[in-house]
Every structure is written in structure tokens, then in C-alpha cells.
N, C-alpha and C positions, 0 to 999 in steps of 0.2 A: 482813082479808083473811089468807087462810092461804097459806103458801108452803113450799116444800121448800128454798129457798135458805138458805145459812149467813149468819151475820151478816157475815163476810168478803165473801162473793159481793155481798150487798147494799150493803156499803161501796163495793166496786169499781163497782157499777151506778151508785150515786148519784155516783160520779166521772164517770161517762160520760154520763149522762143529767141534764138539768135539767127538772124537771117545773114545771107552773103549773096554775092553776085557771081553768077557763072560768066565763062568767057563770052558768050553770046549776049550778056547784059540781062538775062532772065534772073529772077530771084530764086534763091534755093535756101532751104532751112539747114542751118549749120549745127544747131544743139537744141534739143529740147529738156527743160527741167520739168518734171512732172509726169503723169501718166497720159498715155494715149488710149482713150477708150474707144477705138474704132479701128479702122484699116489703114495700113500703110502700104500705098502702091507705089513701089520703087524701091531703090536700094538704101541700105542703111551702112554707111561708110563709117563706121566707128564702133564704139561699145555699147551695149545694152546693160545698164548698171540696175538690174532688177529682173523681172520675171516676164517672159512672153506667156500669156494665158491664151492659147489659140494655136494656130498653125503657122509654120514658117513654110512658104511655098517657094522654094528656091534652095540655095545653096548657103551654108555657113562656112565661110572661109576664115578660120581661126578656130578658137577653142571655146569649149563649153566647159565652164567651171562650175558645176553643180549637177543636177539630176535631169534626165529626160523621162518624163512620166508620160510614155506613150510609145508610139513606134517610130522607128527610123525607116523610110521607104527609100532605098538608095544604098549608096556606098559609104563606108567610113574609111577614110584613109588616115591610119594613125592607129595608136594603141588605146585599147579600153581598159587602162589600168583600175580606174574607180569601178566600172561594171565587174571586172574579174575579182577585184577585192571584195566587193559587195556579196558576190557569189561565194566567195572563200569564207566570209564572215556567217553566211547562212548555213553553210555546211558545218562550221565549228558549232553554232548554235543548236543545229539538229543533232550532233553527237551528245549534247547534254540531255537528250530524251533518254538516254539510258538510265539515268537516276530515275526518272518517271516510271520507265518500265520495271525496274527492280523494285519500285515501291509499290507497283500494281501486283506483282507476284508476291511480295511480302503481305499485304493485305488480304490476298486471296488465302494464303496460307494460314494467317492468323484469324481471319473473320469471315473468310468466304463461306458461303453455302452453295453447293457442297464443297467441302474441303478437296482440294485436288489430290489425285492419287500420287504415288511416287513417280510413276511414268509420266502423267501430265506434268508434273512439276520439273522433271528432268527434260521432257522435251521443249518446255517453255523456256527454261535456262539455256539450253543448246541453241534454240532459234534466236533468243536475244544475243548470245555470243557470236554466232554466224552473221547475224544482221550488222553488228557493230564492228565485226572484223572487216566487212565490206565498206562500211560507212568511213571508217578510219583510214582503209586503204585508199579509197577515192578521195578524200579529203588531203591525204599525203601527196597523191598525184597532182591534185589542182594546186596545192601549195608550191610544188617544185615547178610545175608549168608557169605560174606565176613568176616566180623567181627568175626563170630562164627568160621570159617575156620581156622584164624589166632590165635586163643585161645587153 
């Protein structure tokens, strides 16, 4: 094989890539230490200990320990505990908005122009009460669904 690489570059390359031979005698890459800044056409039979910034065109046979930022086009055969747990966390944080909503009413009563009428104040408080009854009911349902999924 002819190459334009220097011996120093070949030595560096051999530190980054471990080669092996297939049964038919062809060369294959066994391990890569470092980053691949391009395309891998073929299969990865092992682990990716880092990030994939781009697309995976094909299947992942194994686990994804981390996040998927983007879309999954196809089927997921397994449980999405992380996704469901993350959704539950969002719902819990959303329920804390009740404090901000009450503070808004408090500021309007104390400093607002015009000051709300008694009817407006009662309607606002009843609306907040109803909204958060729904939010907490949905949160409870999601929590119990998550607990049932993990059993």
C-alpha cells in the first residue's frame, strides 16, 4: 500500500486505531480512540463512549444511556423510563407556577391600576384553584402510570 503519510503520522494513527483481520483476510477497524469527524459507513459492533452529533441511519441494538435530542423515526422496543421521568419532572416544575400566579394576584391587589373588583379577584382565585386542581390530578396520574410501568 502506498501512502503520503509520514512515519510520525502513521505512528499517531496506530495509537488511535486498532486494526484486525476478518476471516476472509481483509482488514477491519477494531477500536478508535478519539473523534471521528466524518461519516462511518458500516456497522459499529461495540460501544460509543461519547456523543453522536449527527444522524444514526439504521438501528441501535442496545441501550442509549443519555438523551436523544431530536426525533426517533421508527419503533422503540423497550421502556422509556428516562423520557417519562423527565416528563414527570416538567409537570412537577409546572405546578410550582402556582406561587408565581398567586404573587401576580397579590401585586395586582396591592399595587395594580386599576385595583381589581371583588368579583375579579374571586374569579381569578377560582380560576387558579381549578387550573391547579387539574394540574395536580394530571401529575398524580402520570406518577402512578410511571410507577406501574417500572413494575
